[in-house]
N, C-alpha and C positions, 0 to 999 in steps of 0.2 A: 793615616788615610791617603788614598790615591791622590786626592786634590792637593794635599799638603806637599806631597812629593813632587807633583807636577809644577806647582807654584814655586818650589825651591829650585827648580831647574830652568824654568822659562817664565818670563814676566808678562803673562797674559793680563789684560785689563780686568777681567772678572775676578782675578785672584785677590783684588783689593777688598772684595765683599765676602768671599767664601773661605778664605784661608788667612792665618796669621803668619804663615811662612813668608820670608823675603828671599827673592832669587839671589843665589850666591854670586852669580856672574852677571848681575845687572849692569847694563851699559852706563857709562858715565854721563853726567849732566853737564851741559854747556850753558854759559850765560851769553845771550845775544840781546843787546839793547835792554838790559835789566830784566829780561824775561828768561826764565829757566826753560830750556828745551831738553827733554829727555831723549837720549839715543839719536843724535843728529844723523849718524850714518844710516840708521833704519828709516828715518824720515826721508832722506834723500833716495833710498831704495824704493820706498813706497811711492814717492812722487814719480820716479821713472816707470814703475809698474803701472801706475795710473795712465801715464802718457801712452805707453805701448799697448795697454788694454783698449784704450779708446781707438787707437790706430787699427787694431785687429777687429774691433767692432765695426768700424766704418768699412773695412774690407769685406766683412761678412755681409753687411747690408747692401754693398754694391753688387753682390752676386745674386741678382734678382730671381734667377730661375733655379737656384740650387736648393736641394732638399735639406731641411733642417735649419734654414736661415734664422727663423724666429726663435728656435730653441737655443742656438748659439748666442744670439743677441741677448736673450734673457739670462743666460749663464754669465756673459761678460758684464751685463748691467748689475746683477746682484754682486758679483765679485768686485766691481768698481766701487759700489756704495759701501761695501764692507771695508775696503781699503781706505776710502775717504774718511770714514768715521774713525778707523783705527789711527789714521794720521793725526787726527785731533786728540784722541785719547792718549796716545803715546807722547806726542809733543807737548801737550799742555796738561799733563796729569797732575802737576803741582799747583796749577792755578784754577782748574775747573771746580765748581761747586760739587759736593758729593752727590746730591740728587741728580744734577745734570749729568754727572759722570755715570751714574747708574742707568739713566735713560739711554745715553749714547752706547753704553756697554751692551744693553739689551738689544738695541738696533743693530749693532755690529755683529753680535752673535746670530741674530735672526737672518741678516743678509748672507752671512757665511753658510748657515744651514740651508737657506733657500738655494744658494748656488750649488751646493752638493746635491740637493734633492732634484733641482732642475737638470743636472747632468744626467741622472738616471732616468727621470721621467721624460726628458727630451729625447733620449735614445729610444724610448718606447713609442712616443707619439710621432717621432720622425718617420717611422716606418708606415704610419697611417696617412701621411701627407700625399695623397694621390686622388685626383679627380674630385668627385662630389663629396668625399669624406674629409677633405681638407678643413672645412669649417668646423666639423664636429671634433676633429683632433685638436684644433686650436682652442676650442672652448674647453675641452677636457684638460688640456695643459694648464690653462689659466685657473680652472677650478681647483685642480690638485695643488698648484703652487700657492694659491690664495689660502686654501684651507690649511696647508702645512705651515705657511707663514703665520697665520693667526694662532695656531696651536703652539708653535715655537715661541711666539711673543708672550703668550700667556704663561707657559711653563718657565721660561727664562726669567721673566720679570718677577714672578712670585718666588722663584728660587733665590734670586739676588736679594729680594726684600726679606726673605726668611733666613738668608745666609746659609743655605744648604746647597752643597755642591753636587750631590748625586744626580738629580734630574739634568743638570747642565752637562755633566760628564756623559750621561747616557745619550742625550740628544745631540750635543755638539762634538762628541768624540766617537762614541759607539756607533750611532746611526750614520754619522758622516763617513766613517770608515766603511761601514756596510754598503752605503750608497756608492762610494767610489769603487770598491772592489767588485760590486755587482755590475757596475758599468763596464769595467774592464772585461769581466767574464762574458757579459752580453756581447761585447764587440768581438771578442775572440771567436765566440760561437758564430757570429754573423760572418766573419771572415772565412771561417771553415766552411760554412754553408755555401758561400759564393765562390769558393776556390780562389781566394784573393792571392795576389802576388806577395812575395816575401817582404818587400819594402813597407807595405802597410802594417805587417806584424811588427817590423822593426820600430816604426814610429810609435806604435801603441805600447810596446814594451819599454821604450825610453820614457814615455809619459808615466808608466807604472813605476819605473825605477826612480824617477824624480819624486814622485809622490811618496814612495817609501822612504826616501832620503829626507823628505820634509817632516816625516813623523819622528825620526830619530832625535832631533833637538828637543822634542817635547819631554823626553825621558832621560837623556844622557848628554854629558859633555859640557855643562855650563862652566865648571871650574877650569877645564882644559882650554876652552875658547877664551875665557877671561885672561888666562896667563899668556896665551899665544898672541892675542890682539891688544893686550894692555887695556882691556875693557872698552875699547873703541867699538867692538862688535860683541853681540851676545847671541844666545840661542834663537831669540825671536827673529833676528836678522836672517839667519840661515834657514829658519823655518819658512819665512816669506820668500826667500830666494829660490829654494827648491820647489816650493809650491807653485810659484809663478812659472818656473821652467816646465812643470807638469802641465799647466794651463796652456802654455805655448805649444807644447807637443800635442795636446788634445786638439787644439785648433789646426795644427799641421795635419793631424790624422783625419780630421773632418774634411779638410780640403782635398785629401787624397781619395776619399771614398764617396763624397757627395756627387750627385748626378746633375750635370749641367744641361741635360737634353730632355727634360721631362716636359712634354708638350701639354699634359693635362694639369700641370701645376697652376694653381690660382695665383696670379701676380697682382699685387696691389699697386695702383698707380697714384 
C-alpha cells in the first residue's frame, strides 16, 4: 500500500496508527535527564521554525494597510500550531499515552490541512478586500476555513480510530498538493494579468521549487540520508526544512505584491 511505503521512508506521527511499517532511516533517540527525545536535530529545527514564523507573523501584522494581512496571519497561525504539536509528538512519542497521541496527531494534521487550505482561499479572498466588501470577504474566509477544519477533524479522527490510511492520504496529501499547486497557478495568472516584473516571478518559482523539494523526502532517500548523516538527520528533517523555505518565500512574494496604498481598506484599531 501507498501508506506503508510512505511510512517506510518518513516517520510521520500518523504512521503509528495506519501502518505496521517502520521507517528505515528513523533518526536516533537521545536520553536527556532520563527522558527519551526522538530526533533532537528535528526538534531544534522546529523550534527555530516556530521562532522565525512568529517573527514573520508580527511583521505582517505591523503592515496595517497591506492587502491580505489577515490571510497571511491565518496561514502563519495554522502553520505554527501544526509545528508546535509536531514538536510534542516527535520529541515525546515514547512517553505519550496512545489516546493522547492520537488526539494530538489529529490536531496536527488538521492544522496542516487548514494551513494549505487557507493559502488557496486566502489568495481568493485577498482580491475581495476593498471598500465595503472587506467585511464580507473576511466572513467568507472564516466560514470556509472553519467548515474545512471541522470536516478535516472528523475525517482524520475517524480514520485514525479505524486505522485506515486512505482518507488521510487523500485529505492530507492529495488535497494539500492540489491546494498548493492551485495557489501557484493562481498567482502566476495574477502576475501575467498585472504585467508584473520578473523578480516577482522569481520569488514565486523559488517558493514552488522549495515546495517540490519538500515532497521528495516523503517518497525517497531515507536510506541514503541515514548513511550520510549517521542517523542524526532523517527525511522528516529535510521535509520540514524545505517546506519552511517555501513558506518564507511565499511571505517574501506576498511582501512584493501587496499594496500599501489602499485608501479604502478597512483598518482595525
